[in-house]
All heavy atoms as a GROMACS GRO file, in nm:
protein
  499
    1MET      N    1  -9.556  -4.610  -6.856
    1MET     CA    2  -9.505  -4.653  -6.984
    1MET      C    3  -9.622  -4.707  -7.066
    1MET      O    4  -9.706  -4.776  -7.014
    1MET     CB    5  -9.400  -4.761  -6.965
    1MET     CG    6  -9.346  -4.815  -7.095
    1MET     SD    7  -9.215  -4.935  -7.070
    1MET     CE    8  -9.080  -4.824  -7.044
    2VAL      N    9  -9.624  -4.675  -7.192
    2VAL     CA   10  -9.728  -4.724  -7.281
    2VAL      C   11  -9.663  -4.814  -7.384
    2VAL      O   12  -9.556  -4.785  -7.434
    2VAL     CB   13  -9.797  -4.606  -7.353
    2VAL    CG1   14  -9.896  -4.656  -7.455
    2VAL    CG2   15  -9.864  -4.516  -7.252
    3GLY      N   16  -9.728  -4.924  -7.414
    3GLY     CA   17  -9.679  -5.013  -7.518
    3GLY      C   18  -9.656  -5.153  -7.464
    3GLY      O   19  -9.690  -5.184  -7.351
    4THR      N   20  -9.596  -5.236  -7.546
    4THR     CA   21  -9.569  -5.373  -7.508
    4THR      C   22  -9.448  -5.376  -7.417
    4THR      O   23  -9.345  -5.320  -7.448
    4THR     CB   24  -9.545  -5.460  -7.633
    4THR    OG1   25  -9.661  -5.451  -7.716
    4THR    CG2   26  -9.522  -5.605  -7.595
    5LEU      N   27  -9.462  -5.441  -7.306
    5LEU     CA   28  -9.356  -5.448  -7.207
    5LEU      C   29  -9.337  -5.594  -7.169
    5LEU      O   30  -9.433  -5.664  -7.141
    5LEU     CB   31  -9.398  -5.367  -7.083
    5LEU     CG   32  -9.302  -5.360  -6.967
    5LEU    CD1   33  -9.177  -5.284  -7.007
    5LEU    CD2   34  -9.369  -5.290  -6.851
    6ASN      N   35  -9.214  -5.641  -7.173
    6ASN     CA   36  -9.188  -5.779  -7.136
    6ASN      C   37  -9.179  -5.785  -6.984
    6ASN      O   38  -9.079  -5.746  -6.926
    6ASN     CB   39  -9.060  -5.830  -7.200
    6ASN     CG   40  -9.036  -5.977  -7.170
    6ASN    OD1   41  -9.105  -6.037  -7.089
    6ASN    ND2   42  -8.939  -6.034  -7.236
    7GLY      N   43  -9.284  -5.832  -6.922
    7GLY     CA   44  -9.288  -5.837  -6.777
    7GLY      C   45  -9.290  -5.978  -6.722
    7GLY      O   46  -9.311  -5.996  -6.604
    8GLY      N   47  -9.266  -6.077  -6.804
    8GLY     CA   48  -9.273  -6.214  -6.757
    8GLY      C   49  -9.152  -6.296  -6.793
    8GLY      O   50  -9.163  -6.414  -6.819
    9TRP      N   51  -9.036  -6.233  -6.799
    9TRP     CA   52  -8.914  -6.301  -6.841
    9TRP      C   53  -8.896  -6.430  -6.764
    9TRP      O   54  -8.921  -6.432  -6.645
    9TRP     CB   55  -8.793  -6.210  -6.820
    9TRP     CG   56  -8.669  -6.267  -6.879
    9TRP    CD1   57  -8.624  -6.250  -7.006
    9TRP    CD2   58  -8.576  -6.354  -6.816
    9TRP    NE1   59  -8.511  -6.321  -7.025
    9TRP    CE2   60  -8.478  -6.386  -6.908
    9TRP    CE3   61  -8.566  -6.410  -6.689
    9TRP    CZ2   62  -8.372  -6.470  -6.880
    9TRP    CZ3   63  -8.460  -6.494  -6.661
    9TRP    CH2   64  -8.364  -6.522  -6.756
   10PRO      N   65  -8.861  -6.539  -6.825
   10PRO     CA   66  -8.817  -6.550  -6.964
   10PRO      C   67  -8.931  -6.561  -7.064
   10PRO      O   68  -8.911  -6.543  -7.181
   10PRO     CB   69  -8.733  -6.678  -6.966
   10PRO     CG   70  -8.798  -6.764  -6.860
   10PRO     CD   71  -8.845  -6.668  -6.754
   11ALA      N   72  -9.053  -6.590  -7.019
   11ALA     CA   73  -9.169  -6.590  -7.108
   11ALA      C   74  -9.216  -6.446  -7.124
   11ALA      O   75  -9.193  -6.362  -7.037
   11ALA     CB   76  -9.281  -6.676  -7.050
   12THR      N   77  -9.281  -6.415  -7.236
   12THR     CA   78  -9.330  -6.279  -7.255
   12THR      C   79  -9.474  -6.267  -7.206
   12THR      O   80  -9.548  -6.365  -7.204
   12THR     CB   81  -9.324  -6.237  -7.403
   12THR    OG1   82  -9.400  -6.328  -7.480
   12THR    CG2   83  -9.180  -6.234  -7.453
   13ALA      N   84  -9.510  -6.147  -7.167
   13ALA     CA   85  -9.646  -6.119  -7.121
   13ALA      C   86  -9.676  -5.973  -7.152
   13ALA      O   87  -9.588  -5.889  -7.144
   13ALA     CB   88  -9.657  -6.145  -6.972
   14GLN      N   89  -9.800  -5.944  -7.188
   14GLN     CA   90  -9.842  -5.806  -7.211
   14GLN      C   91  -9.884  -5.746  -7.079
   14GLN      O   92  -9.957  -5.808  -7.002
   14GLN     CB   93  -9.958  -5.801  -7.309
   14GLN     CG   94  -9.921  -5.850  -7.446
   14GLN     CD   95 -10.039  -5.850  -7.539
   14GLN    OE1   96 -10.153  -5.866  -7.498
   14GLN    NE2   97 -10.012  -5.832  -7.665
   15ILE      N   98  -9.840  -5.623  -7.054
   15ILE     CA   99  -9.874  -5.554  -6.931
   15ILE      C  100  -9.929  -5.417  -6.965
   15ILE      O  101  -9.868  -5.341  -7.040
   15ILE     CB  102  -9.753  -5.538  -6.839
   15ILE    CG1  103  -9.702  -5.676  -6.797
   15ILE    CG2  104  -9.786  -5.452  -6.717
   15ILE    CD1  105  -9.581  -5.673  -6.709
   16ALA      N  106 -10.045  -5.384  -6.911
   16ALA     CA  107 -10.104  -5.252  -6.931
   16ALA      C  108 -10.115  -5.179  -6.798
   16ALA      O  109 -10.096  -5.060  -6.790
   16ALA     CB  110 -10.241  -5.263  -6.996
   17VAL      N  111 -10.147  -5.250  -6.693
   17VAL     CA  112 -10.166  -5.192  -6.560
   17VAL      C  113 -10.104  -5.285  -6.458
   17VAL      O  114 -10.117  -5.407  -6.469
   17VAL     CB  115 -10.317  -5.176  -6.528
   17VAL    CG1  116 -10.338  -5.124  -6.388
   17VAL    CG2  117 -10.385  -5.086  -6.630
   18ALA      N  118 -10.037  -5.228  -6.362
   18ALA     CA  119  -9.981  -5.309  -6.254
   18ALA      C  120 -10.036  -5.259  -6.122
   18ALA      O  121 -10.054  -5.139  -6.102
   18ALA     CB  122  -9.829  -5.301  -6.254
   19THR      N  123 -10.069  -5.352  -6.032
   19THR     CA  124 -10.112  -5.318  -5.897
   19THR      C  125 -10.022  -5.392  -5.800
   19THR      O  126  -9.944  -5.480  -5.839
   19THR     CB  127 -10.259  -5.359  -5.872
   19THR    OG1  128 -10.270  -5.501  -5.887
   19THR    CG2  129 -10.356  -5.290  -5.967
   20LEU      N  130 -10.033  -5.359  -5.676
   20LEU     CA  131  -9.957  -5.427  -5.573
   20LEU      C  132  -9.989  -5.576  -5.577
   20LEU      O  133 -10.106  -5.615  -5.591
   20LEU     CB  134  -9.993  -5.370  -5.435
   20LEU     CG  135  -9.917  -5.425  -5.316
   20LEU    CD1  136  -9.768  -5.396  -5.327
   20LEU    CD2  137  -9.972  -5.364  -5.188
   21LYS      N  138  -9.888  -5.659  -5.568
   21LYS     CA  139  -9.906  -5.804  -5.571
   21LYS      C  140 -10.012  -5.845  -5.469
   21LYS      O  141 -10.007  -5.804  -5.353
   21LYS     CB  142  -9.774  -5.872  -5.541
   21LYS     CG  143  -9.771  -6.018  -5.571
   21LYS     CD  144  -9.630  -6.072  -5.545
   21LYS     CE  145  -9.601  -6.185  -5.639
   21LYS     NZ  146  -9.464  -6.231  -5.629
   22GLY      N  147 -10.111  -5.923  -5.513
   22GLY     CA  148 -10.217  -5.969  -5.425
   22GLY      C  149 -10.326  -5.866  -5.399
   22GLY      O  150 -10.416  -5.890  -5.319
   23SER      N  151 -10.321  -5.753  -5.469
   23SER     CA  152 -10.420  -5.647  -5.448
   23SER      C  153 -10.560  -5.692  -5.487
   23SER      O  154 -10.579  -5.754  -5.592
   23SER     CB  155 -10.384  -5.523  -5.530
   23SER     OG  156 -10.488  -5.430  -5.528
   24GLU      N  157 -10.657  -5.661  -5.405
   24GLU     CA  158 -10.796  -5.692  -5.439
   24GLU      C  159 -10.849  -5.595  -5.544
   24GLU      O  160 -10.959  -5.615  -5.596
   24GLU     CB  161 -10.881  -5.688  -5.312
   24GLU     CG  162 -10.845  -5.798  -5.215
   24GLU     CD  163 -10.929  -5.797  -5.089
   24GLU    OE1  164 -11.035  -5.732  -5.088
   24GLU    OE2  165 -10.889  -5.863  -4.993
   25LEU      N  166 -10.772  -5.492  -5.578
   25LEU     CA  167 -10.811  -5.395  -5.679
   25LEU      C  168 -10.795  -5.452  -5.821
   25LEU      O  169 -10.865  -5.411  -5.913
   25LEU     CB  170 -10.726  -5.269  -5.664
   25LEU     CG  171 -10.755  -5.151  -5.754
   25LEU    CD1  172 -10.898  -5.102  -5.732
   25LEU    CD2  173 -10.656  -5.040  -5.727
   26ALA      N  174 -10.707  -5.549  -5.839
   26ALA     CA  175 -10.676  -5.601  -5.973
   26ALA      C  176 -10.799  -5.646  -6.053
   26ALA      O  177 -10.813  -5.608  -6.170
   26ALA     CB  178 -10.573  -5.713  -5.964
   27PRO      N  179 -10.891  -5.726  -5.997
   27PRO     CA  180 -11.008  -5.767  -6.076
   27PRO      C  181 -11.096  -5.649  -6.118
   27PRO      O  182 -11.153  -5.651  -6.228
   27PRO     CB  183 -11.084  -5.862  -5.983
   27PRO     CG  184 -10.980  -5.912  -5.887
   27PRO     CD  185 -10.885  -5.797  -5.868
   28ALA      N  186 -11.106  -5.547  -6.035
   28ALA     CA  187 -11.186  -5.430  -6.070
   28ALA      C  188 -11.121  -5.352  -6.185
   28ALA      O  189 -11.190  -5.304  -6.274
   28ALA     CB  190 -11.204  -5.339  -5.949
   29VAL      N  191 -10.989  -5.342  -6.184
   29VAL     CA  192 -10.918  -5.275  -6.293
   29VAL      C  193 -10.937  -5.354  -6.423
   29VAL      O  194 -10.964  -5.296  -6.528
   29VAL     CB  195 -10.768  -5.257  -6.259
   29VAL    CG1  196 -10.690  -5.206  -6.379
   29VAL    CG2  197 -10.751  -5.163  -6.140
   30THR      N  198 -10.927  -5.485  -6.415
   30THR     CA  199 -10.949  -5.570  -6.533
   30THR      C  200 -11.090  -5.548  -6.588
   30THR      O  201 -11.108  -5.533  -6.709
   30THR     CB  202 -10.928  -5.718  -6.496
   30THR    OG1  203 -10.794  -5.736  -6.451
   30THR    CG2  204 -10.954  -5.809  -6.615
   31ALA      N  205 -11.189  -5.546  -6.502
   31ALA     CA  206 -11.328  -5.525  -6.545
   31ALA      C  207 -11.345  -5.386  -6.609
   31ALA      O  208 -11.415  -5.373  -6.711
   31ALA     CB  209 -11.424  -5.541  -6.428
   32ALA      N  210 -11.282  -5.286  -6.553
   32ALA     CA  211 -11.293  -5.150  -6.607
   32ALA      C  212 -11.231  -5.142  -6.747
   32ALA      O  213 -11.288  -5.080  -6.838
   32ALA     CB  214 -11.226  -5.050  -6.514
   33ILE      N  215 -11.115  -5.204  -6.765
   33ILE     CA  216 -11.052  -5.204  -6.896
   33ILE      C  217 -11.137  -5.280  -6.996
   33ILE      O  218 -11.157  -5.235  -7.110
   33ILE     CB  219 -10.909  -5.262  -6.889
   33ILE    CG1  220 -10.819  -5.168  -6.806
   33ILE    CG2  221 -10.850  -5.281  -7.029
   33ILE    CD1  222 -10.683  -5.226  -6.771
   34ASN      N  223 -11.192  -5.394  -6.957
   34ASN     CA  224 -11.279  -5.470  -7.048
   34ASN      C  225 -11.403  -5.390  -7.085
   34ASN      O  226 -11.450  -5.398  -7.199
   34ASN     CB  227 -11.314  -5.606  -6.989
   34ASN     CG  228 -11.202  -5.706  -7.008
   34ASN    OD1  229 -11.134  -5.705  -7.110
   34ASN    ND2  230 -11.181  -5.792  -6.910
   35HIS      N  231 -11.457  -5.314  -6.992
   35HIS     CA  232 -11.571  -5.228  -7.024
   35HIS      C  233 -11.532  -5.124  -7.129
   35HIS      O  234 -11.606  -5.100  -7.225
   35HIS     CB  235 -11.624  -5.160  -6.898
   35HIS     CG  236 -11.736  -5.066  -6.926
   35HIS    ND1  237 -11.864  -5.110  -6.956
   35HIS    CD2  238 -11.741  -4.931  -6.931
   35HIS    CE1  239 -11.942  -5.005  -6.978
   35HIS    NE2  240 -11.869  -4.896  -6.963
   36ALA      N  241 -11.414  -5.064  -7.113
   36ALA     CA  242 -11.366  -4.965  -7.210
   36ALA      C  243 -11.344  -5.029  -7.347
   36ALA      O  244 -11.371  -4.966  -7.450
   36ALA     CB  245 -11.238  -4.900  -7.159
   37ILE      N  246 -11.297  -5.154  -7.349
   37ILE     CA  247 -11.280  -5.225  -7.476
   37ILE      C  248 -11.417  -5.247  -7.542
   37ILE      O  249 -11.435  -5.220  -7.660
   37ILE     CB  250 -11.206  -5.359  -7.455
   37ILE    CG1  251 -11.060  -5.334  -7.416
   37ILE    CG2  252 -11.214  -5.447  -7.581
   37ILE    CD1  253 -10.984  -5.457  -7.368
   38GLU      N  254 -11.514  -5.293  -7.462
   38GLU     CA  255 -11.647  -5.324  -7.515
   38GLU      C  256 -11.722  -5.200  -7.563
   38GLU      O  257 -11.793  -5.207  -7.665
   38GLU     CB  258 -11.729  -5.395  -7.408
   38GLU     CG  259 -11.678  -5.535  -7.377
   38GLU     CD  260 -11.735  -5.594  -7.249
   38GLU    OE1  261 -11.829  -5.535  -7.191
   38GLU    OE2  262 -11.684  -5.698  -7.207
   39ASP      N  263 -11.708  -5.086  -7.494
   39ASP     CA  264 -11.784  -4.968  -7.535
   39ASP      C  265 -11.713  -4.882  -7.640
   39ASP      O  266 -11.766  -4.782  -7.686
   39ASP     CB  267 -11.827  -4.884  -7.414
   39ASP     CG  268 -11.718  -4.797  -7.355
   39ASP    OD1  269 -11.606  -4.791  -7.409
   39ASP    OD2  270 -11.745  -4.734  -7.250
   40GLY      N  271 -11.591  -4.922  -7.680
   40GLY     CA  272 -11.521  -4.852  -7.787
   40GLY      C  273 -11.430  -4.740  -7.742
   40GLY      O  274 -11.352  -4.688  -7.822
   41SER      N  275 -11.437  -4.700  -7.616
   41SER     CA  276 -11.353  -4.589  -7.571
   41SER      C  277 -11.204  -4.626  -7.568
   41SER      O  278 -11.118  -4.541  -7.591
   41SER     CB  279 -11.398  -4.536  -7.435
   41SER     OG  280 -11.398  -4.637  -7.337
   42TYR      N  281 -11.174  -4.752  -7.547
   42TYR     CA  282 -11.035  -4.800  -7.552
   42TYR      C  283 -10.977  -4.779  -7.692
   42TYR      O  284 -10.867  -4.725  -7.708
   42TYR     CB  285 -11.035  -4.948  -7.512
   42TYR     CG  286 -10.905  -5.022  -7.529
   42TYR    CD1  287 -10.801  -5.006  -7.439
   42TYR    CD2  288 -10.889  -5.113  -7.633
   42TYR    CE1  289 -10.682  -5.078  -7.452
   42TYR    CE2  290 -10.772  -5.185  -7.646
   42TYR     CZ  291 -10.669  -5.168  -7.557
   42TYR     OH  292 -10.554  -5.240  -7.571
   43THR      N  293 -11.053  -4.819  -7.793
   43THR     CA  294 -11.008  -4.802  -7.932
   43THR      C  295 -10.992  -4.655  -7.966
   43THR      O  296 -10.893  -4.616  -8.030
   43THR     CB  297 -11.107  -4.869  -8.028
   43THR    OG1  298 -11.116  -5.008  -7.995
   43THR    CG2  299 -11.063  -4.855  -8.173
   44GLU      N  300 -11.087  -4.572  -7.924
   44GLU     CA  301 -11.077  -4.428  -7.950
   44GLU      C  302 -10.950  -4.369  -7.890
   44GLU      O  303 -10.882  -4.288  -7.953
   44GLU     CB  304 -11.198  -4.355  -7.892
   44GLU     CG  305 -11.326  -4.378  -7.967
   44GLU     CD  306 -11.446  -4.310  -7.900
   44GLU    OE1  307 -11.424  -4.213  -7.823
   44GLU    OE2  308 -11.558  -4.355  -7.924
   45LEU      N  309 -10.918  -4.409  -7.769
   45LEU     CA  310 -10.799  -4.359  -7.702
   45LEU      C  311 -10.671  -4.404  -7.775
   45LEU      O  312 -10.580  -4.325  -7.798
   45LEU     CB  313 -10.796  -4.407  -7.557
   45LEU     CG  314 -10.686  -4.353  -7.469
   45LEU    CD1  315 -10.699  -4.202  -7.452
   45LEU    CD2  316 -10.689  -4.421  -7.334
   46LEU      N  317 -10.666  -4.531  -7.812
   46LEU     CA  318 -10.550  -4.580  -7.885
   46LEU      C  319 -10.534  -4.506  -8.018
   46LEU      O  320 -10.423  -4.470  -8.058
   46LEU     CB  321 -10.560  -4.730  -7.910
   46LEU     CG  322 -10.547  -4.820  -7.787
   46LEU    CD1  323 -10.565  -4.966  -7.827
   46LEU    CD2  324 -10.414  -4.801  -7.717
   47GLU      N  325 -10.644  -4.483  -8.089
   47GLU     CA  326 -10.640  -4.410  -8.216
   47GLU      C  327 -10.589  -4.268  -8.195
   47GLU      O  328 -10.509  -4.218  -8.274
   47GLU     CB  329 -10.777  -4.409  -8.282
   47GLU     CG  330 -10.817  -4.544  -8.338
   47GLU     CD  331 -10.961  -4.549  -8.387
   47GLU    OE1  332 -11.038  -4.453  -8.365
   47GLU    OE2  333 -10.997  -4.653  -8.446
   48HIS      N  334 -10.634  -4.203  -8.089
   48HIS     CA  335 -10.591  -4.066  -8.059
   48HIS      C  336 -10.439  -4.057  -8.046
   48HIS      O  337 -10.377  -3.962  -8.092
   48HIS     CB  338 -10.658  -4.016  -7.931
   48HIS     CG  339 -10.610  -3.882  -7.888
   48HIS    ND1  340 -10.658  -3.765  -7.945
   48HIS    CD2  341 -10.519  -3.844  -7.794
   48HIS    CE1  342 -10.598  -3.662  -7.888
   48HIS    NE2  343 -10.513  -3.708  -7.797
   49TRP      N  344 -10.379  -4.156  -7.984
   49TRP     CA  345 -10.235  -4.155  -7.958
   49TRP      C  346 -10.156  -4.235  -8.062
   49TRP      O  347 -10.035  -4.251  -8.050
   49TRP     CB  348 -10.205  -4.208  -7.818
   49TRP     CG  349 -10.259  -4.116  -7.714
   49TRP    CD1  350 -10.370  -4.135  -7.637
   49TRP    CD2  351 -10.207  -3.989  -7.678
   49TRP    NE1  352 -10.390  -4.028  -7.555
   49TRP    CE2  353 -10.291  -3.935  -7.577
   49TRP    CE3  354 -10.098  -3.913  -7.719
   49TRP    CZ2  355 -10.270  -3.811  -7.519
   49TRP    CZ3  356 -10.076  -3.788  -7.661
   49TRP    CH2  357 -10.160  -3.739  -7.563
   50GLY      N  358 -10.223  -4.286  -8.167
   50GLY     CA  359 -10.155  -4.360  -8.272
   50GLY      C  360 -10.099  -4.494  -8.225
   50GLY      O  361  -9.995  -4.539  -8.273
   51LEU      N  362 -10.170  -4.558  -8.133
   51LEU     CA  363 -10.122  -4.683  -8.074
   51LEU      C  364 -10.212  -4.802  -8.107
   51LEU      O  365 -10.216  -4.899  -8.031
   51LEU     CB  366 -10.110  -4.668  -7.922
   51LEU     CG  367 -10.009  -4.566  -7.873
   51LEU    CD1  368 -10.024  -4.543  -7.723
   51LEU    CD2  369  -9.868  -4.611  -7.907
   52GLU      N  370 -10.280  -4.796  -8.218
   52GLU     CA  371 -10.372  -4.905  -8.254
   52GLU      C  372 -10.303  -5.042  -8.256
   52GLU      O  373 -10.365  -5.143  -8.225
   52GLU     CB  374 -10.437  -4.880  -8.391
   52GLU     CG  375 -10.517  -4.754  -8.402
   52GLU     CD  376 -10.435  -4.633  -8.448
   52GLU    OE1  377 -10.311  -4.633  -8.434
   52GLU    OE2  378 -10.497  -4.539  -8.499
   53ASP      N  379 -10.176  -5.045  -8.294
   53ASP     CA  380 -10.104  -5.173  -8.300
   53ASP      C  381 -10.082  -5.235  -8.162
   53ASP      O  382 -10.049  -5.352  -8.152
   53ASP     CB  383  -9.967  -5.155  -8.366
   53ASP     CG  384  -9.977  -5.124  -8.515
   53ASP    OD1  385 -10.086  -5.146  -8.573
   53ASP    OD2  386  -9.877  -5.078  -8.572
   54GLU      N  387 -10.102  -5.158  -8.056
   54GLU     CA  388 -10.083  -5.208  -7.920
   54GLU      C  389 -10.212  -5.266  -7.861
   54GLU      O  390 -10.213  -5.312  -7.747
   54GLU     CB  391 -10.032  -5.095  -7.829
   54GLU     CG  392  -9.899  -5.039  -7.870
   54GLU     CD  393  -9.784  -5.138  -7.852
   54GLU    OE1  394  -9.795  -5.228  -7.767
   54GLU    OE2  395  -9.684  -5.125  -7.923
   55ALA      N  396 -10.322  -5.263  -7.937
   55ALA     CA  397 -10.452  -5.307  -7.886
   55ALA      C  398 -10.450  -5.454  -7.845
   55ALA      O  399 -10.385  -5.537  -7.907
   55ALA     CB  400 -10.561  -5.284  -7.990
   56ILE      N  401 -10.523  -5.482  -7.739
   56ILE     CA  402 -10.544  -5.620  -7.695
   56ILE      C  403 -10.694  -5.648  -7.704
   56ILE      O  404 -10.775  -5.557  -7.692
   56ILE     CB  405 -10.492  -5.644  -7.552
   56ILE    CG1  406 -10.559  -5.548  -7.453
   56ILE    CG2  407 -10.341  -5.633  -7.547
   56ILE    CD1  408 -10.529  -5.577  -7.307
   57PRO      N  409 -10.734  -5.774  -7.729
   57PRO     CA  410 -10.876  -5.804  -7.743
   57PRO      C  411 -10.950  -5.806  -7.609
   57PRO      O  412 -11.071  -5.784  -7.604
   57PRO     CB  413 -10.879  -5.942  -7.807
   57PRO     CG  414 -10.747  -6.003  -7.773
   57PRO     CD  415 -10.650  -5.889  -7.760
   58ALA      N  416 -10.880  -5.834  -7.500
   58ALA     CA  417 -10.942  -5.838  -7.368
   58ALA      C  418 -10.834  -5.822  -7.262
   58ALA      O  419 -10.719  -5.861  -7.281
   58ALA     CB  420 -11.014  -5.971  -7.347
   59SER      N  421 -10.874  -5.765  -7.150
   59SER     CA  422 -10.784  -5.751  -7.036
   59SER      C  423 -10.794  -5.876  -6.949
   59SER      O  424 -10.901  -5.934  -6.936
   59SER     CB  425 -10.825  -5.628  -6.955
   59SER     OG  426 -10.739  -5.610  -6.844
   60GLU      N  427 -10.681  -5.917  -6.892
   60GLU     CA  428 -10.677  -6.034  -6.805
   60GLU      C  429 -10.601  -5.999  -6.678
   60GLU      O  430 -10.504  -5.925  -6.683
   60GLU     CB  431 -10.603  -6.150  -6.871
   60GLU     CG  432 -10.663  -6.202  -6.999
   60GLU     CD  433 -10.574  -6.308  -7.059
   60GLU    OE1  434 -10.581  -6.423  -7.012
   60GLU    OE2  435 -10.498  -6.276  -7.151
   61THR      N  436 -10.643  -6.056  -6.567
   61THR     CA  437 -10.566  -6.045  -6.444
   61THR      C  438 -10.468  -6.161  -6.443
   61THR      O  439 -10.506  -6.276  -6.464
   61THR     CB  440 -10.658  -6.054  -6.321
   61THR    OG1  441 -10.753  -5.946  -6.327
   61THR    CG2  442 -10.579  -6.042  -6.191
   62ASN      N  443 -10.340  -6.129  -6.423
   62ASN     CA  444 -10.233  -6.229  -6.424
   62ASN      C  445 -10.234  -6.315  -6.550
   62ASN      O  446 -10.256  -6.436  -6.545
   62ASN     CB  447 -10.240  -6.319  -6.299
   62ASN     CG  448 -10.218  -6.240  -6.172
   62ASN    OD1  449 -10.135  -6.151  -6.168
   62ASN    ND2  450 -10.294  -6.272  -6.071
   63PRO      N  451 -10.209  -6.252  -6.667
   63PRO     CA  452 -10.212  -6.326  -6.793
   63PRO      C  453 -10.101  -6.432  -6.800
   63PRO      O  454 -10.004  -6.424  -6.724
   63PRO     CB  455 -10.190  -6.218  -6.897
   63PRO     CG  456 -10.117  -6.110  -6.827
   63PRO     CD  457 -10.168  -6.113  -6.686
   64PRO      N  458 -10.117  -6.528  -6.890
   64PRO     CA  459 -10.014  -6.630  -6.906
   64PRO      C  460  -9.878  -6.565  -6.933
   64PRO      O  461  -9.869  -6.464  -7.002
   64PRO     CB  462 -10.059  -6.710  -7.029
   64PRO     CG  463 -10.206  -6.684  -7.038
   64PRO     CD  464 -10.227  -6.545  -6.983
   65GLY      N  465  -9.773  -6.624  -6.878
   65GLY     CA  466  -9.639  -6.572  -6.897
   65GLY      C  467  -9.588  -6.498  -6.775
   65GLY      O  468  -9.469  -6.478  -6.760
   66LEU      N  469  -9.679  -6.454  -6.689
   66LEU     CA  470  -9.636  -6.384  -6.568
   66LEU      C  471  -9.614  -6.484  -6.456
   66LEU      O  472  -9.686  -6.583  -6.447
   66LEU     CB  473  -9.742  -6.282  -6.525
   66LEU     CG  474  -9.758  -6.159  -6.612
   66LEU    CD1  475  -9.869  -6.070  -6.556
   66LEU    CD2  476  -9.628  -6.080  -6.619
   67PRO      N  477  -9.520  -6.454  -6.370
   67PRO     CA  478  -9.503  -6.540  -6.252
   67PRO      C  479  -9.630  -6.537  -6.167
   67PRO      O  480  -9.699  -6.435  -6.162
   67PRO     CB  481  -9.386  -6.477  -6.176
   67PRO     CG  482  -9.322  -6.383  -6.271
   67PRO     CD  483  -9.425  -6.347  -6.374
   68LYS      N  484  -9.662  -6.645  -6.100
   68LYS     CA  485  -9.782  -6.651  -6.014
   68LYS      C  486  -9.762  -6.558  -5.895
   68LYS      O  487  -9.654  -6.550  -5.840
   68LYS     CB  488  -9.806  -6.793  -5.965
   68LYS     CG  489  -9.837  -6.891  -6.076
   68LYS     CD  490  -9.969  -6.860  -6.142
   68LYS     CE  491  -9.998  -6.958  -6.252
   68LYS     NZ  492 -10.092  -6.911  -6.349
   69PRO      N  493  -9.871  -6.486  -5.856
   69PRO     CA  494  -9.858  -6.395  -5.741
   69PRO      C  495  -9.837  -6.470  -5.610
   69PRO      O  496  -9.861  -6.583  -5.594
   69PRO     CB  497  -9.990  -6.320  -5.737
   69PRO     CG  498 -10.082  -6.389  -5.830
   69PRO     CD  499 -10.001  -6.485  -5.912
   0.00000   0.00000   0.00000
């Protein structure tokens, strides 16, 4: 699914990628997304699909609003 997803009910949270709870892969995925944001490829991809309004300034592992793992 692409777009804003409420994954932290009752608080809201933005979700772009989900991994298995407690996965050691999560920090690497966060770093990869942040690299794509920094080098501009993230923006290019969002523009290609007309999703610029869904852009986030940075990727976070377990952002505020999500239940603690």
